[in-house]
Structures are given as structure tokens and as C-alpha cells.
C-alpha positions as protocol buffer text, in pm:
chain_id: "A"
residue {
  index: 1
  type: MET
  ca { x: 11133 y: 13315 z: 7411 }
}
residue {
  index: 2
  type: SER
  ca { x: 10936 y: 13315 z: 7734 }
}
residue {
  index: 3
  type: ILE
  ca { x: 11036 y: 13078 z: 8016 }
}
residue {
  index: 4
  type: ALA
  ca { x: 10798 y: 13026 z: 8311 }
}
residue {
  index: 5
  type: VAL
  ca { x: 10935 y: 12900 z: 8640 }
}
residue {
  index: 6
  type: THR
  ca { x: 10659 y: 12729 z: 8889 }
}
residue {
  index: 7
  type: GLY
  ca { x: 10757 y: 12725 z: 9253 }
}
residue {
  index: 8
  type: ALA
  ca { x: 10956 y: 13031 z: 9193 }
}
residue {
  index: 9
  type: THR
  ca { x: 10877 y: 13167 z: 9552 }
}
residue {
  index: 10
  type: GLY
  ca { x: 11030 y: 12849 z: 9690 }
}
residue {
  index: 11
  type: HIS
  ca { x: 11397 y: 12741 z: 9751 }
}
residue {
  index: 12
  type: LEU
  ca { x: 11477 y: 12561 z: 9424 }
}
residue {
  index: 13
  type: GLY
  ca { x: 11251 y: 12769 z: 9196 }
}
residue {
  index: 14
  type: ARG
  ca { x: 11390 y: 13097 z: 9295 }
}
residue {
  index: 15
  type: LEU
  ca { x: 11754 y: 12980 z: 9235 }
}
residue {
  index: 16
  type: ILE
  ca { x: 11650 y: 12862 z: 8900 }
}
residue {
  index: 17
  type: VAL
  ca { x: 11527 y: 13206 z: 8817 }
}
residue {
  index: 18
  type: GLU
  ca { x: 11863 y: 13349 z: 8952 }
}
residue {
  index: 19
  type: SER
  ca { x: 12051 y: 13110 z: 8750 }
}
residue {
  index: 20
  type: LEU
  ca { x: 11856 y: 13199 z: 8423 }
}
residue {
  index: 21
  type: LEU
  ca { x: 11930 y: 13574 z: 8491 }
}
residue {
  index: 22
  type: ARG
  ca { x: 12318 y: 13495 z: 8534 }
}
residue {
  index: 23
  type: ARG
  ca { x: 12309 y: 13326 z: 8208 }
}
residue {
  index: 24
  type: GLY
  ca { x: 12190 y: 13615 z: 8051 }
}
residue {
  index: 25
  type: VAL
  ca { x: 11825 y: 13547 z: 7996 }
}
residue {
  index: 26
  type: PRO
  ca { x: 11652 y: 13876 z: 7973 }
}
residue {
  index: 27
  type: PRO
  ca { x: 11416 y: 13952 z: 8268 }
}
residue {
  index: 28
  type: ASP
  ca { x: 11111 y: 14046 z: 8045 }
}
residue {
  index: 29
  type: GLN
  ca { x: 11148 y: 13681 z: 7890 }
}
residue {
  index: 30
  type: ILE
  ca { x: 11105 y: 13512 z: 8257 }
}
residue {
  index: 31
  type: VAL
  ca { x: 10774 y: 13442 z: 8439 }
}
residue {
  index: 32
  type: ALA
  ca { x: 10821 y: 13365 z: 8799 }
}
residue {
  index: 33
  type: LEU
  ca { x: 10503 y: 13161 z: 8901 }
}
residue {
  index: 34
  type: GLY
  ca { x: 10430 y: 13090 z: 9263 }
}
residue {
  index: 35
  type: ARG
  ca { x: 10175 y: 13110 z: 9527 }
}
residue {
  index: 36
  type: ASN
  ca { x: 10336 y: 13369 z: 9776 }
}
residue {
  index: 37
  type: VAL
  ca { x: 10420 y: 13622 z: 9521 }
}
residue {
  index: 38
  type: ALA
  ca { x: 10522 y: 13867 z: 9776 }
}
residue {
  index: 39
  type: LYS
  ca { x: 10849 y: 13669 z: 9821 }
}
residue {
  index: 40
  type: ALA
  ca { x: 10917 y: 13769 z: 9461 }
}
residue {
  index: 41
  type: ASP
  ca { x: 10888 y: 14150 z: 9484 }
}
residue {
  index: 42
  type: ASP
  ca { x: 11248 y: 14202 z: 9407 }
}
residue {
  index: 43
  type: LEU
  ca { x: 11219 y: 13983 z: 9112 }
}
residue {
  index: 44
  type: ARG
  ca { x: 10941 y: 14235 z: 8992 }
}
residue {
  index: 45
  type: ASP
  ca { x: 11167 y: 14516 z: 9059 }
}
residue {
  index: 46
  type: ARG
  ca { x: 11436 y: 14374 z: 8832 }
}
residue {
  index: 47
  type: GLY
  ca { x: 11207 y: 14324 z: 8536 }
}
residue {
  index: 48
  type: VAL
  ca { x: 11076 y: 13964 z: 8598 }
}
residue {
  index: 49
  type: ALA
  ca { x: 10706 y: 13899 z: 8545 }
}
residue {
  index: 50
  type: VAL
  ca { x: 10549 y: 13770 z: 8864 }
}
residue {
  index: 51
  type: VAL
  ca { x: 10244 y: 13566 z: 8830 }
}
residue {
  index: 52
  type: GLN
  ca { x: 10032 y: 13389 z: 9126 }
}
residue {
  index: 53
  type: ILE
  ca { x: 9928 y: 13048 z: 9048 }
}
residue {
  index: 54
  type: GLN
  ca { x: 9763 y: 12749 z: 9244 }
}
residue {
  index: 55
  type: TYR
  ca { x: 9827 y: 12402 z: 9129 }
}
residue {
  index: 56
  type: ASP
  ca { x: 9474 y: 12323 z: 9239 }
}
residue {
  index: 57
  type: ASP
  ca { x: 9338 y: 12574 z: 8992 }
}
residue {
  index: 58
  type: VAL
  ca { x: 9369 y: 12475 z: 8623 }
}
residue {
  index: 59
  type: ASP
  ca { x: 9234 y: 12807 z: 8491 }
}
residue {
  index: 60
  type: SER
  ca { x: 9492 y: 12993 z: 8694 }
}
residue {
  index: 61
  type: LEU
  ca { x: 9763 y: 12784 z: 8536 }
}
residue {
  index: 62
  type: ARG
  ca { x: 9596 y: 12824 z: 8187 }
}
residue {
  index: 63
  type: LEU
  ca { x: 9615 y: 13207 z: 8232 }
}
residue {
  index: 64
  type: ALA
  ca { x: 9977 y: 13163 z: 8359 }
}
residue {
  index: 65
  type: PHE
  ca { x: 10110 y: 12963 z: 8082 }
}
residue {
  index: 66
  type: ALA
  ca { x: 9966 y: 13152 z: 7781 }
}
residue {
  index: 67
  type: GLY
  ca { x: 10229 y: 13257 z: 7543 }
}
residue {
  index: 68
  type: VAL
  ca { x: 10493 y: 13051 z: 7732 }
}
residue {
  index: 69
  type: ASP
  ca { x: 10749 y: 12861 z: 7517 }
}
residue {
  index: 70
  type: GLU
  ca { x: 10904 y: 12670 z: 7785 }
}
residue {
  index: 71
  type: LEU
  ca { x: 10800 y: 12564 z: 8131 }
}
residue {
  index: 72
  type: MET
  ca { x: 11007 y: 12492 z: 8427 }
}
residue {
  index: 73
  type: PHE
  ca { x: 10798 y: 12262 z: 8626 }
}
residue {
  index: 74
  type: VAL
  ca { x: 10930 y: 12245 z: 8977 }
}
residue {
  index: 75
  type: SER
  ca { x: 10739 y: 11969 z: 9149 }
}
residue {
  index: 76
  type: GLY
  ca { x: 10486 y: 12008 z: 9424 }
}
residue {
  index: 77
  type: ASN
  ca { x: 10529 y: 11877 z: 9790 }
}
residue {
  index: 78
  type: GLU
  ca { x: 10162 y: 11866 z: 9906 }
}
residue {
  index: 79
  type: ALA
  ca { x: 10010 y: 11514 z: 9961 }
}
residue {
  index: 80
  type: ARG
  ca { x: 9773 y: 11546 z: 9670 }
}
residue {
  index: 81
  type: LYS
  ca { x: 10059 y: 11664 z: 9433 }
}
residue {
  index: 82
  type: ARG
  ca { x: 9977 y: 11382 z: 9170 }
}
residue {
  index: 83
  type: GLU
  ca { x: 9653 y: 11561 z: 9098 }
}
residue {
  index: 84
  type: GLN
  ca { x: 9809 y: 11907 z: 9102 }
}
residue {
  index: 85
  type: HIS
  ca { x: 10080 y: 11785 z: 8868 }
}
residue {
  index: 86
  type: ARG
  ca { x: 9819 y: 11648 z: 8630 }
}
residue {
  index: 87
  type: ASN
  ca { x: 9665 y: 12008 z: 8621 }
}
residue {
  index: 88
  type: VAL
  ca { x: 9998 y: 12149 z: 8547 }
}
residue {
  index: 89
  type: VAL
  ca { x: 10054 y: 11909 z: 8238 }
}
residue {
  index: 90
  type: THR
  ca { x: 9703 y: 11980 z: 8145 }
}
residue {
  index: 91
  type: ALA
  ca { x: 9742 y: 12349 z: 8116 }
}
residue {
  index: 92
  type: ALA
  ca { x: 10074 y: 12327 z: 7961 }
}
residue {
  index: 93
  type: LYS
  ca { x: 9935 y: 12107 z: 7665 }
}
residue {
  index: 94
  type: ASP
  ca { x: 9612 y: 12318 z: 7635 }
}
residue {
  index: 95
  type: THR
  ca { x: 9807 y: 12635 z: 7624 }
}
residue {
  index: 96
  type: GLY
  ca { x: 10074 y: 12509 z: 7356 }
}
residue {
  index: 97
  type: VAL
  ca { x: 10387 y: 12515 z: 7588 }
}
residue {
  index: 98
  type: GLY
  ca { x: 10675 y: 12397 z: 7376 }
}
residue {
  index: 99
  type: LEU
  ca { x: 10895 y: 12222 z: 7622 }
}
residue {
  index: 100
  type: ILE
  ca { x: 10830 y: 12097 z: 7985 }
}
residue {
  index: 101
  type: VAL
  ca { x: 11141 y: 12062 z: 8200 }
}
residue {
  index: 102
  type: TYR
  ca { x: 11042 y: 11850 z: 8517 }
}
residue {
  index: 103
  type: THR
  ca { x: 11222 y: 11824 z: 8829 }
}
residue {
  index: 104
  type: SER
  ca { x: 11181 y: 11441 z: 8909 }
}
residue {
  index: 105
  type: ILE
  ca { x: 11370 y: 11218 z: 9160 }
}
residue {
  index: 106
  type: ALA
  ca { x: 11670 y: 10999 z: 9104 }
}
residue {
  index: 107
  type: ASN
  ca { x: 11615 y: 10675 z: 8918 }
}
residue {
  index: 108
  type: ALA
  ca { x: 11225 y: 10755 z: 8899 }
}
residue {
  index: 109
  type: ASP
  ca { x: 11160 y: 10457 z: 8666 }
}
residue {
  index: 110
  type: ARG
  ca { x: 11271 y: 10192 z: 8910 }
}
residue {
  index: 111
  type: SER
  ca { x: 11311 y: 10387 z: 9246 }
}
residue {
  index: 112
  type: THR
  ca { x: 11115 y: 10195 z: 9540 }
}
residue {
  index: 113
  type: LEU
  ca { x: 11088 y: 10512 z: 9763 }
}
residue {
  index: 114
  type: MET
  ca { x: 10750 y: 10621 z: 9847 }
}
residue {
  index: 115
  type: LEU
  ca { x: 10812 y: 10970 z: 9712 }
}
residue {
  index: 116
  type: ALA
  ca { x: 10895 y: 10823 z: 9368 }
}
residue {
  index: 117
  type: ALA
  ca { x: 10569 y: 10711 z: 9302 }
}
residue {
  index: 118
  type: ASP
  ca { x: 10409 y: 11029 z: 9222 }
}
residue {
  index: 119
  type: HIS
  ca { x: 10712 y: 11143 z: 9013 }
}
residue {
  index: 120
  type: ARG
  ca { x: 10690 y: 10840 z: 8812 }
}
residue {
  index: 121
  type: ALA
  ca { x: 10316 y: 10916 z: 8733 }
}
residue {
  index: 122
  type: THR
  ca { x: 10381 y: 11254 z: 8650 }
}
residue {
  index: 123
  type: GLU
  ca { x: 10664 y: 11168 z: 8407 }
}
residue {
  index: 124
  type: GLN
  ca { x: 10407 y: 10937 z: 8250 }
}
residue {
  index: 125
  type: GLU
  ca { x: 10153 y: 11194 z: 8234 }
}
residue {
  index: 126
  type: ILE
  ca { x: 10393 y: 11442 z: 8055 }
}
residue {
  index: 127
  type: VAL
  ca { x: 10487 y: 11167 z: 7783 }
}
residue {
  index: 128
  type: ALA
  ca { x: 10148 y: 11101 z: 7730 }
}
residue {
  index: 129
  type: SER
  ca { x: 10054 y: 11466 z: 7667 }
}
residue {
  index: 130
  type: GLY
  ca { x: 10283 y: 11489 z: 7378 }
}
residue {
  index: 131
  type: VAL
  ca { x: 10463 y: 11807 z: 7491 }
}
residue {
  index: 132
  type: PRO
  ca { x: 10823 y: 11779 z: 7439 }
}
residue {
  index: 133
  type: PHE
  ca { x: 11001 y: 11713 z: 7767 }
}
residue {
  index: 134
  type: VAL
  ca { x: 11324 y: 11704 z: 7983 }
}
residue {
  index: 135
  type: PHE
  ca { x: 11335 y: 11501 z: 8290 }
}
residue {
  index: 136
  type: LEU
  ca { x: 11578 y: 11626 z: 8581 }
}
residue {
  index: 137
  type: ARG
  ca { x: 11593 y: 11326 z: 8804 }
}
residue {
  index: 138
  type: ASN
  ca { x: 11738 y: 11494 z: 9111 }
}
residue {
  index: 139
  type: SER
  ca { x: 11879 y: 11290 z: 9393 }
}
residue {
  index: 140
  type: TRP
  ca { x: 11878 y: 11446 z: 9746 }
}
residue {
  index: 141
  type: TYR
  ca { x: 11983 y: 11785 z: 9837 }
}
residue {
  index: 142
  type: LEU
  ca { x: 12319 y: 11830 z: 10031 }
}
residue {
  index: 143
  type: GLU
  ca { x: 12123 y: 12093 z: 10242 }
}
residue {
  index: 144
  type: ASN
  ca { x: 11926 y: 11803 z: 10384 }
}
residue {
  index: 145
  type: TYR
  ca { x: 12243 y: 11707 z: 10568 }
}
residue {
  index: 146
  type: THR
  ca { x: 12423 y: 12035 z: 10615 }
}
residue {
  index: 147
  type: SER
  ca { x: 12086 y: 12193 z: 10778 }
}
residue {
  index: 148
  type: GLN
  ca { x: 12140 y: 11931 z: 11061 }
}
residue {
  index: 149
  type: LEU
  ca { x: 12508 y: 11995 z: 11141 }
}
residue {
  index: 150
  type: PRO
  ca { x: 12438 y: 12159 z: 11481 }
}
residue {
  index: 151
  type: THR
  ca { x: 12227 y: 11855 z: 11571 }
}
residue {
  index: 152
  type: TYR
  ca { x: 12485 y: 11595 z: 11450 }
}
residue {
  index: 153
  type: GLN
  ca { x: 12753 y: 11771 z: 11652 }
}
residue {
  index: 154
  type: GLU
  ca { x: 12539 y: 11777 z: 11959 }
}
residue {
  index: 155
  type: ARG
  ca { x: 12390 y: 11418 z: 11928 }
}
residue {
  index: 156
  type: GLY
  ca { x: 12549 y: 11224 z: 11649 }
}
residue {
  index: 157
  type: ILE
  ca { x: 12399 y: 11120 z: 11345 }
}
residue {
  index: 158
  type: VAL
  ca { x: 12110 y: 10845 z: 11336 }
}
residue {
  index: 159
  type: GLY
  ca { x: 11943 y: 10679 z: 11048 }
}
residue {
  index: 160
  type: ALA
  ca { x: 11830 y: 10386 z: 10849 }
}
residue {
  index: 161
  type: ALA
  ca { x: 12062 y: 10391 z: 10540 }
}
residue {
  index: 162
  type: GLY
  ca { x: 12296 y: 10121 z: 10608 }
}
residue {
  index: 163
  type: ASP
  ca { x: 12595 y: 10155 z: 10385 }
}
residue {
  index: 164
  type: GLY
  ca { x: 12389 y: 10297 z: 10092 }
}
residue {
  index: 165
  type: GLU
  ca { x: 12537 y: 10570 z: 9886 }
}
residue {
  index: 166
  type: ILE
  ca { x: 12397 y: 10895 z: 9845 }
}
residue {
  index: 167
  type: SER
  ca { x: 12470 y: 11113 z: 9525 }
}
residue {
  index: 168
  type: ALA
  ca { x: 12352 y: 11440 z: 9686 }
}
residue {
  index: 169
  type: ALA
  ca { x: 12389 y: 11778 z: 9528 }
}
residue {
  index: 170
  type: THR
  ca { x: 12331 y: 12132 z: 9648 }
}
residue {
  index: 171
  type: ARG
  ca { x: 12008 y: 12318 z: 9531 }
}
residue {
  index: 172
  type: ALA
  ca { x: 12210 y: 12564 z: 9348 }
}
residue {
  index: 173
  type: ASP
  ca { x: 12373 y: 12276 z: 9155 }
}
residue {
  index: 174
  type: PHE
  ca { x: 12049 y: 12123 z: 9058 }
}
residue {
  index: 175
  type: ALA
  ca { x: 11924 y: 12495 z: 8970 }
}
residue {
  index: 176
  type: ASP
  ca { x: 12203 y: 12552 z: 8739 }
}
residue {
  index: 177
  type: ALA
  ca { x: 12129 y: 12216 z: 8581 }
}
residue {
  index: 178
  type: ALA
  ca { x: 11770 y: 12332 z: 8534 }
}
residue {
  index: 179
  type: ALA
  ca { x: 11862 y: 12665 z: 8386 }
}
residue {
  index: 180
  type: ALA
  ca { x: 12108 y: 12491 z: 8142 }
}
residue {
  index: 181
  type: ALA
  ca { x: 11831 y: 12250 z: 8049 }
}
residue {
  index: 182
  type: LEU
  ca { x: 11605 y: 12543 z: 7964 }
}
residue {
  index: 183
  type: THR
  ca { x: 11864 y: 12729 z: 7762 }
}
residue {
  index: 184
  type: GLY
  ca { x: 11935 y: 12470 z: 7529 }
}
residue {
  index: 185
  type: GLY
  ca { x: 12190 y: 12260 z: 7737 }
}
residue {
  index: 186
  type: ALA
  ca { x: 11969 y: 11944 z: 7726 }
}
residue {
  index: 187
  type: GLN
  ca { x: 11822 y: 11718 z: 7447 }
}
residue {
  index: 188
  type: ALA
  ca { x: 11442 y: 11688 z: 7442 }
}
residue {
  index: 189
  type: GLY
  ca { x: 11299 y: 11359 z: 7527 }
}
residue {
  index: 190
  type: GLN
  ca { x: 11581 y: 11273 z: 7780 }
}
residue {
  index: 191
  type: ALA
  ca { x: 11591 y: 11170 z: 8150 }
}
residue {
  index: 192
  type: TYR
  ca { x: 11908 y: 11317 z: 8318 }
}
residue {
  index: 193
  type: GLU
  ca { x: 12017 y: 11140 z: 8632 }
}
residue {
  index: 194
  type: LEU
  ca { x: 12169 y: 11415 z: 8832 }
}
residue {
  index: 195
  type: GLY
  ca { x: 12388 y: 11379 z: 9149 }
}
residue {
  index: 196
  type: GLY
  ca { x: 12722 y: 11467 z: 9293 }
}
residue {
  index: 197
  type: ALA
  ca { x: 12994 y: 11240 z: 9446 }
}
residue {
  index: 198
  type: ALA
  ca { x: 12829 y: 10967 z: 9617 }
}
residue {
  index: 199
  type: PHE
  ca { x: 12902 y: 10928 z: 10003 }
}
residue {
  index: 200
  type: THR
  ca { x: 12753 y: 10691 z: 10285 }
}
residue {
  index: 201
  type: MET
  ca { x: 12606 y: 10791 z: 10633 }
}
residue {
  index: 202
  type: ALA
  ca { x: 12922 y: 10688 z: 10788 }
}
residue {
  index: 203
  type: GLY
  ca { x: 13128 y: 10912 z: 10541 }
}
residue {
  index: 204
  type: LEU
  ca { x: 12925 y: 11199 z: 10640 }
}
residue {
  index: 205
  type: ALA
  ca { x: 12990 y: 11144 z: 10988 }
}
residue {
  index: 206
  type: ASP
  ca { x: 13359 y: 11129 z: 10919 }
}
residue {
  index: 207
  type: GLU
  ca { x: 13326 y: 11460 z: 10719 }
}
residue {
  index: 208
  type: VAL
  ca { x: 13141 y: 11630 z: 10997 }
}
residue {
  index: 209
  type: SER
  ca { x: 13418 y: 11494 z: 11260 }
}
residue {
  index: 210
  type: ARG
  ca { x: 13679 y: 11657 z: 11017 }
}
residue {
  index: 211
  type: GLN
  ca { x: 13518 y: 11980 z: 10968 }
}
residue {
  index: 212
  type: SER
  ca { x: 13419 y: 12016 z: 11347 }
}
residue {
  index: 213
  type: GLY
  ca { x: 13716 y: 11838 z: 11517 }
}
residue {
  index: 214
  type: LYS
  ca { x: 13458 y: 11650 z: 11729 }
}
residue {
  index: 215
  type: GLN
  ca { x: 13406 y: 11285 z: 11709 }
}
residue {
  index: 216
  type: ILE
  ca { x: 13086 y: 11216 z: 11557 }
}
residue {
  index: 217
  type: THR
  ca { x: 12933 y: 10881 z: 11510 }
}
residue {
  index: 218
  type: TYR
  ca { x: 12669 y: 10721 z: 11272 }
}
residue {
  index: 219
  type: THR
  ca { x: 12415 y: 10472 z: 11447 }
}
residue {
  index: 220
  type: ASP
  ca { x: 12220 y: 10283 z: 11197 }
}
residue {
  index: 221
  type: LEU
  ca { x: 11872 y: 10166 z: 11301 }
}
residue {
  index: 222
  type: PRO
  ca { x: 11592 y: 9942 z: 11143 }
}
residue {
  index: 223
  type: VAL
  ca { x: 11341 y: 10155 z: 10948 }
}
residue {
  index: 224
  type: ASP
  ca { x: 11072 y: 10100 z: 11227 }
}
residue {
  index: 225
  type: LYS
  ca { x: 11303 y: 10211 z: 11494 }
}
residue {
  index: 226
  type: TYR
  ca { x: 11410 y: 10544 z: 11315 }
}
residue {
  index: 227
  type: VAL
  ca { x: 11057 y: 10612 z: 11259 }
}
residue {
  index: 228
  type: GLY
  ca { x: 11016 y: 10598 z: 11631 }
}
residue {
  index: 229
  type: VAL
  ca { x: 11314 y: 10826 z: 11697 }
}
residue {
  index: 230
  type: LEU
  ca { x: 11170 y: 11097 z: 11443 }
}
residue {
  index: 231
  type: VAL
  ca { x: 10833 y: 11085 z: 11614 }
}
residue {
  index: 232
  type: ASP
  ca { x: 10976 y: 11093 z: 11956 }
}
residue {
  index: 233
  type: GLY
  ca { x: 11179 y: 11417 z: 11825 }
}
residue {
  index: 234
  type: GLY
  ca { x: 10872 y: 11588 z: 11703 }
}
residue {
  index: 235
  type: THR
  ca { x: 10802 y: 11463 z: 11367 }
}
residue {
  index: 236
  type: PRO
  ca { x: 10466 y: 11394 z: 11256 }
}
residue {
  index: 237
  type: GLN
  ca { x: 10413 y: 11000 z: 11224 }
}
residue {
  index: 238
  type: ALA
  ca { x: 10350 y: 11064 z: 10812 }
}
residue {
  index: 239
  type: GLY
  ca { x: 10655 y: 11298 z: 10771 }
}
residue {
  index: 240
  type: ALA
  ca { x: 10874 y: 11038 z: 10989 }
}
residue {
  index: 241
  type: GLU
  ca { x: 10761 y: 10742 z: 10771 }
}
residue {
  index: 242
  type: ILE
  ca { x: 10852 y: 10933 z: 10456 }
}
residue {
  index: 243
  type: VAL
  ca { x: 11194 y: 11045 z: 10621 }
}
residue {
  index: 244
  type: ALA
  ca { x: 11278 y: 10689 z: 10712 }
}
residue {
  index: 245
  type: ASP
  ca { x: 11150 y: 10546 z: 10384 }
}
residue {
  index: 246
  type: GLY
  ca { x: 11405 y: 10770 z: 10226 }
}
residue {
  index: 247
  type: ASP
  ca { x: 11678 y: 10588 z: 10425 }
}
residue {
  index: 248
  type: ARG
  ca { x: 11551 y: 10267 z: 10351 }
}
residue {
  index: 249
  type: GLY
  ca { x: 11563 y: 10386 z: 9972 }
}
residue {
  index: 250
  type: VAL
  ca { x: 11931 y: 10491 z: 10027 }
}
residue {
  index: 251
  type: ALA
  ca { x: 12023 y: 10149 z: 10151 }
}
residue {
  index: 252
  type: SER
  ca { x: 11868 y: 10021 z: 9853 }
}
residue {
  index: 253
  type: GLY
  ca { x: 12058 y: 10225 z: 9607 }
}
residue {
  index: 254
  type: ASP
  ca { x: 11770 y: 10458 z: 9500 }
}
residue {
  index: 255
  type: LEU
  ca { x: 11932 y: 10779 z: 9572 }
}
residue {
  index: 256
  type: HIS
  ca { x: 12279 y: 10666 z: 9407 }
}
residue {
  index: 257
  type: VAL
  ca { x: 12326 y: 10820 z: 9051 }
}
residue {
  index: 258
  type: GLU
  ca { x: 12558 y: 10678 z: 8813 }
}
residue {
  index: 259
  type: GLY
  ca { x: 12718 y: 10881 z: 8549 }
}
residue {
  index: 260
  type: ASN
  ca { x: 12827 y: 11253 z: 8523 }
}
residue {
  index: 261
  type: ASP
  ca { x: 12488 y: 11417 z: 8385 }
}
residue {
  index: 262
  type: LEU
  ca { x: 12492 y: 11699 z: 8640 }
}
residue {
  index: 263
  type: GLU
  ca { x: 12867 y: 11786 z: 8578 }
}
residue {
  index: 264
  type: ARG
  ca { x: 12799 y: 11803 z: 8190 }
}
residue {
  index: 265
  type: LEU
  ca { x: 12483 y: 12009 z: 8237 }
}
residue {
  index: 266
  type: ILE
  ca { x: 12655 y: 12283 z: 8467 }
}
residue {
  index: 267
  type: GLY
  ca { x: 12986 y: 12253 z: 8303 }
}
residue {
  index: 268
  type: ARG
  ca { x: 13180 y: 12224 z: 8622 }
}
residue {
  index: 269
  type: GLN
  ca { x: 13234 y: 11977 z: 8924 }
}
residue {
  index: 270
  type: PRO
  ca { x: 12945 y: 11978 z: 9150 }
}
residue {
  index: 271
  type: THR
  ca { x: 12973 y: 12082 z: 9499 }
}
residue {
  index: 272
  type: THR
  ca { x: 13131 y: 11815 z: 9735 }
}
residue {
  index: 273
  type: LEU
  ca { x: 12979 y: 11718 z: 10070 }
}
residue {
  index: 274
  type: ALA
  ca { x: 13316 y: 11871 z: 10211 }
}
residue {
  index: 275
  type: GLU
  ca { x: 13273 y: 12196 z: 10055 }
}
residue {
  index: 276
  type: ALA
  ca { x: 12898 y: 12201 z: 10153 }
}
residue {
  index: 277
  type: SER
  ca { x: 12972 y: 12131 z: 10511 }
}
residue {
  index: 278
  type: ARG
  ca { x: 13244 y: 12370 z: 10529 }
}
residue {
  index: 279
  type: ASP
  ca { x: 13036 y: 12643 z: 10415 }
}
residue {
  index: 280
  type: ALA
  ca { x: 12753 y: 12553 z: 10625 }
}
residue {
  index: 281
  type: MET
  ca { x: 12971 y: 12537 z: 10954 }
}
């Protein structure tokens, strides 16, 4: 069986390849696909096939997918990703891929997030293609927050999430779920809502306070005011609007995940906010 992983030179895709290897998938059955293949030289040295692709180039995708049994489709992050995702699905169908495992977003079928529209469209494209699929609907990464711990300790936490709950988990946990799905742990035709133990932004402030020994506060702002804060801090306007819309979605419950799909896929409790914060301090 051949498993191809797109985005394998990025954070999540690389972790998925590593998880597959830990699960005992032979290196010569894994194809690592990405744009900057120099980042995967060590994988090539370990026996993993490394192939350069461009989501804009359907022919490169067809060549890369030839002979692939399962495709781990890690979603792109560019503005034109809807068209790029369509190219991936078309190439997978044309080359006879037997299963697409797609990294979507939490509650994709009903989410009001700006980011969710492209994921929802991609899910629909995959279903319409007739290729068997598994949708992994990931909530936010804990790293979205732990990467900002120094800023939080210096300036406090600002956002527009209200008291909405975020079922965040680490990239590594989401990667392990993907590897489990690729190795028989998920049922084709199903969407899995993936997230860890939920917390609010006020809860995040409390946890950072506990870990750092400093009193950290959370200041909640209207969405437009939060956009202004982000822009003033150097975030481009378009990016600031997406980030602030994410917080608006948190307040609306879009990033809260019910159930324990992540725990069932990875066979253990997901990493908690406390554990991730401690490790990042």
C-alpha cells in the first residue's frame, strides 16, 4: 500500500509522516509531497520517497498520485486554495486514488467562520468525486496560543472570543489522528470532529498566570476593535480580519467540538492546555 502525504514539508504534514513511520508503515510505502522538497532531505535519507508538487499544477499532481492507494490531503493556506483543492481532488480521481483523508475544519458543515467556506466547498468536491473519503475536522491548534506566551506575559491577552469555548489540540495530536485514519482507524465516508479539552480565553489567561507566576488578564474587544489592534501591531488588514473572525467564531461556538473523536482515534487523552503551556514555557 502506498500512502502519499501532501504538505509534507510543512508543520502538520511532516508530523503526519513521522507518525506513520512510528506506527510501522515502511518508509518505501510513504510518499512525502510538498513544494520545498529540500526540507525533506532527511526523509529521503530514511527511505521515504520525496516528490515536489504544486497545487496549481494538475499535471504535477497526477504524476505524484500515480500508484497511490491513500492520499493524505493536508489543506492549503493560500487565498486561492479553493481552486487548488479542486485540482487535488481532480488529480486523485483521475489517478484512481482509493481513499482521500482530508484535513478540514471543526463543524465545517455549519461553521460561520470565513475560513470554513473553502473547507466546506472542498468537502463537497470530494464527495462529488466519488472517491472514498475521511474528513478530519480539526479545531484550532494549541500552538496558536502557546507560541504567543511571551507576548501574553508582557502585554496580557486581547481578543474578541467572549466566553466561547475552544477545543484546541496540538498539531502532533491531530497528526496522530491522521496517521490512525490512514492505517485503518477510521471509517470511510465519515467526518470526525477533532478537538481537545475545551477552554475559554479567560481560562487561557488563568492557565498562563498559573504557569508563569504572573497575573495575566484577558481583555475582550468588539471584533472591529480587535482588527484595529492587530493592524496596529503589524498584521496586514486581510490577515487581521481572518484572525478576528476566528475569535468571532469562537464566541459563536464554531471551534467547540462535542464528543471524543480525537481521543478514540489516537488511543489516548489529547494534550491539555496545561501540558502544552508548561512545555512551551
